[in-house]
SEVEXBA-940267 format. One record per residue: x, y, z of N, C-alpha, C, O in turn. Coordinates in steps of 0.1 Angstrom, whole numbers, plus 5000, padded with zeros to 4 digits. Each point is the difference from the previous one (the first is absolute). Layout:
REM SEVEXBA-940267
  n_x  n_y  n_z ca_x ca_y ca_z  c_x  c_y  c_z  o_x  o_y  o_z
    X    Y    Z    X    Y    Z    X    Y    Z    X    Y    Z
...
***
This chain:
REM SEVEXBA-940267
  n_x  n_y  n_z ca_x ca_y ca_z  c_x  c_y  c_z  o_x  o_y  o_z
 4692 8269 8519 4995 4988 4993 4986 5003 4996 4992 5005 5007
 5005 4991 4980 4987 5001 4995 4995 4987 4996 5006 4993 4992
 4982 5003 5012 4994 4987 4997 4987 5003 4991 4990 5004 5006
 5012 4994 4981 4989 5004 4991 4988 4991 5001 4989 5004 4997
 5013 4983 5008 4989 4991 5001 4991 5003 5011 4988 4998 5000
 5017 5008 5011 4993 5003 5012 4997 5015 5002 4994 5004 5009
 5010 5004 4981 4999 5015 5000 5005 5005 5014 4993 5007 5007
 5019 4989 4996 5006 5003 5013 5014 5005 4998 5008 4995 4992
 4996 5014 5017 5014 5006 5000 5005 4998 5014 4993 5002 5010
 5020 4994 4990 5007 4999 5013 5011 5010 5001 5009 4999 4991
 4990 5010 5018 5010 5010 5001 5004 5001 5015 4992 5001 5009
 5021 4999 4994 5005 5001 5013 4994 4989 5009 4998 5002 5012
 5000 4986 4982 4995 4989 5007 4985 5000 5003 4995 4991 5007
 4998 5019 4988 4986 5001 5003 4992 4998 4987 5004 5004 4989
 4985 4989 5012 4991 4998 4989 4992 5013 4997 4996 5007 5010
 5003 4997 4978 4993 5012 4996 4990 4997 4989 5003 4996 4989
 4984 5005 5015 4989 4998 4990 4997 5013 4994 4996 5010 5006
 5005 4991 4980 4998 5012 4993 4987 4999 4992 4997 4990 4995
 4997 5022 5003 4989 5000 4990 5005 4996 4986 5012 5001 4997
 4979 4994 4995 5004 4994 4987 5009 5009 4992 5011 4996 4995
 4985 5017 5003 5008 5009 4991 5013 5003 5006 5010 5002 4993
 4991 5000 5020 5013 5003 5006 5009 4988 4999 5012 5001 4997
 4982 4987 5004 5008 4988 4999 5005 4999 4985 5012 4997 4998
 4980 5005 4993 5004 4999 4985 5010 5010 4997 5009 4997 4992
 4990 5015 5013 5010 5011 4998 5013 4996 5006 5010 5001 4993
 4990 4994 5019 5013 4996 5006 5006 4988 4993 5012 5000 4998
 4980 4990 4998 5005 4989 4992 5006 5004 4987 5011 4995 4996
 4983 5015 4997 5006 5005 4988 5013 5006 5002 5010 4997 4994
 4991 5012 5016 5012 5007 5003 5011 4990 5004 5012 5002 4996
 4985 4988 5012 5010 4991 5005 5004 4990 4989 5010 4993 5001
 4981 5005 4989 5003 4990 4990 5014 5003 4993 5006 4991 4994
 4997 5022 5005 5013 5004 4994 5005 5011 5008 5000 5012 4996
 5005 4985 5016 5006 5010 5009 5011 5008 4993 5008 4994 4993
 4991 5019 5009 5010 5008 4993 4995 5006 4987 5005 5010 4996
 4986 4984 4998 4994 5005 4987 4990 5011 5003 4992 4999 5010
 5009 5011 4982 4991 5012 5002 4987 4996 4992 5001 4998 4987
 4988 5001 5019 4987 4998 4994 4994 5014 4997 4998 5007 5009
 4999 4996 4979 4993 5012 4996 4986 4999 5005 4994 4990 5001
 5000 5022 5001 4987 5001 5006 4990 4993 4990 4991 4993 5005
 5010 5009 4982 4990 4994 4991 5002 4985 5000 4990 4993 4998
 5022 5002 5004 5002 4985 5000 4993 4995 5013 4994 4989 5000
 5008 5018 5011 4994 4995 5013 4985 5000 4998 4993 4991 5004
 5002 5020 4991 4985 5001 4998 4995 4988 4992 4990 4994 5003
 5016 5004 4986 4996 4989 4991 5001 4986 5006 4991 4992 4998
 5019 5006 5009 5002 4986 5006 4993 4998 5013 4996 4988 5003
 5001 5022 5005 4993 4998 5012 4985 5003 4999 4992 4993 5005
 5005 5018 4988 4986 5003 4999 4994 4997 4987 4987 4999 4999
 5021 4998 4991 4995 4997 4986 4997 5012 4992 4997 5011 5006
 5003 4988 4982 4998 5011 4991 4985 5005 4999 4998 5011 4995
 4993 4980 5008 4986 5003 4999 4994 5006 5012 4989 5005 4999
 5018 4995 5012 4995 5006 5012 5004 5015 5001 5011 5003 4998
 4979 5005 5005 5003 5014 5001 5001 5004 5015 4991 4998 5008
 5021 5006 4996 5003 5004 5014 5006 5014 5000 5005 5004 4990
 4995 5002 5021 5006 5013 5001 5015 5000 4998 5006 4990 5002
 4999 5022 4995 5014 5002 4997 5009 4997 5012 5011 4996 4998
 4984 5007 5014 5008 4998 5012 4998 4986 5006 5006 4998 5011
 4987 4993 4983 4998 4987 5006 5013 4993 5003 5001 4994 5011
 5008 5006 4980 5013 4993 5002 5007 5006 5012 5005 4993 5009
 4995 5021 4992 5006 5007 5011 4994 4996 5014 5008 4998 5009
 4979 5001 4991 4994 4996 5013 5004 4986 5004 5003 4998 5012
 4997 4993 4978 5003 4986 5004 5015 4999 5004 5004 4992 5009
 5005 5015 4984 5014 5001 5004 5002 5005 5014 5007 4994 5008
 4986 5017 4995 5000 5005 5014 4996 4990 5010 5007 4999 5011
 4982 4994 4986 4996 4989 5010 5010 4989 5001 5002 4995 5011
 5004 5001 4978 5010 4989 5001 5012 5005 5008 5006 4992 5008
 4999 5020 4989 5011 5005 5008 4998 5000 5015 5009 4997 5007
 4979 5007 4996 4996 5000 5015 5001 4986 5006 5004 4998 5011
 4992 4992 4981 5000 4986 5005 5013 4993 4999 5003 4992 5009
 5005 5011 4981 5013 4992 4998 5012 5008 5002 5011 4995 5001
 4988 5018 5000 5011 5009 5002 5003 5009 4988 5000 4995 4989
 5003 5017 5014 5003 5010 4989 5012 4996 4991 5000 5004 4988
 5009 4990 5018 5013 4998 4993 4999 4990 4989 5010 4999 4992
 4979 4993 5007 5000 4989 4990 4994 5005 4986 5003 4994 4990
 4988 5016 5010 4994 5004 4988 5005 5015 4997 4997 5009 5007
 5011 4992 4982 5006 5013 4996 4992 5006 4989 4995 4994 4991
 5003 5019 5010 4994 5008 4990 5011 5005 4990 5010 5006 5005
 4988 4992 4982 5009 5005 4990 4992 5011 4994 4991 4998 4992
 5012 5014 5012 4992 5012 4997 4998 5002 4984 5009 4999 4992
 4978 5002 5005 4996 5002 4986 4999 4987 4992 4997 5000 4988
 5007 4989 5019 5000 4987 4992 4991 4989 5007 4990 4996 4994
 5013 5000 5018 4992 4990 5007 5006 4996 5013 5005 5008 5008
 4995 4979 4994 5004 4994 5013 5009 4988 4998 4999 4993 4990
 5009 5004 5020 5008 4988 5000 5001 4994 5015 4999 5008 5009
 5003 4979 4991 5002 4993 5013 5014 4998 5003 5008 4996 4991
 4996 5007 5021 5014 4997 5005 5000 4992 5012 4993 5003 5010
 5015 4986 4990 5001 4992 5012 5009 5007 5011 5002 4994 5010
***
């Protein structure tokens, strides 16, 4: 469960407070579960087109999210991007 008003995620009955960018990334992926989000689309929607961040920024945030919510929910589509699976 994701509560966008309180920036809170509930997983396995536990409240999980995420840093802003991790929350926004998870909210984006969960907004259309099963849809593959391309890396440039993620970058634009979460970080904005005007912000310059490193190429591996998305990967680092994905790794942190997987550690917090479980590896099985965020799938890597090699060479394309990521998708969320319930």
